[in-house]
N, C-alpha and C positions, 0 to 999 in steps of 0.2 A: 442574316445570322439565324441559326437554329434556335428554337425555343424563345423567340421574342414576343410571344403572346402572353407575357407576364411582366410584372413590375419588379424592380430591384430596389431594395430598401436597406439602409444602414441604420441600425438601432443601437443606442448606447446601453451600457450595463443597467441604467435606471429605466430602461424601456422607453426612452424618448427617441423620436424620429430625428435623425441627424441630416439625412439627405435621401433622395430617391431619384430613380429614372422612371417616368410614368409608364403605365401599362401600354404595351405594344410599341413603344418608342425605342429605337436603337440609341445607345449612348454609352459613355464611359463614366462611371461614377468615381469621382475623386473627392476625398474629404480628409481633412487633417484630423487625426485621432490622438488620444493620449493612451499609449500602451500601458501606463501605470494603472489605468482603470480596468484593465482586462483581468478576468478571473476565469476559472475553468468551469464555472457553473453551467454554461450552455454547451461547452465542449464535451463534458461528461454525458450529456443527454444525446449526443450524436449517435445514430445507429446506421452505419454504412450499409447494412443489409437491406435497407429500405430504398437505396438508389437503384435505378435501372441499370442493366448490364450494358 
């Protein structure tokens, strides 16, 4: 897979680590979440212009 020289992490709205796939390891991250805890706090900070083409 492309770009697997990185870690994937799932962080909750209180900034706690819920789960992760270690650096350089291929894997599928599956974790139960509570959508009621979701806010737009981080979504509003997203800047798509920073993504590579």
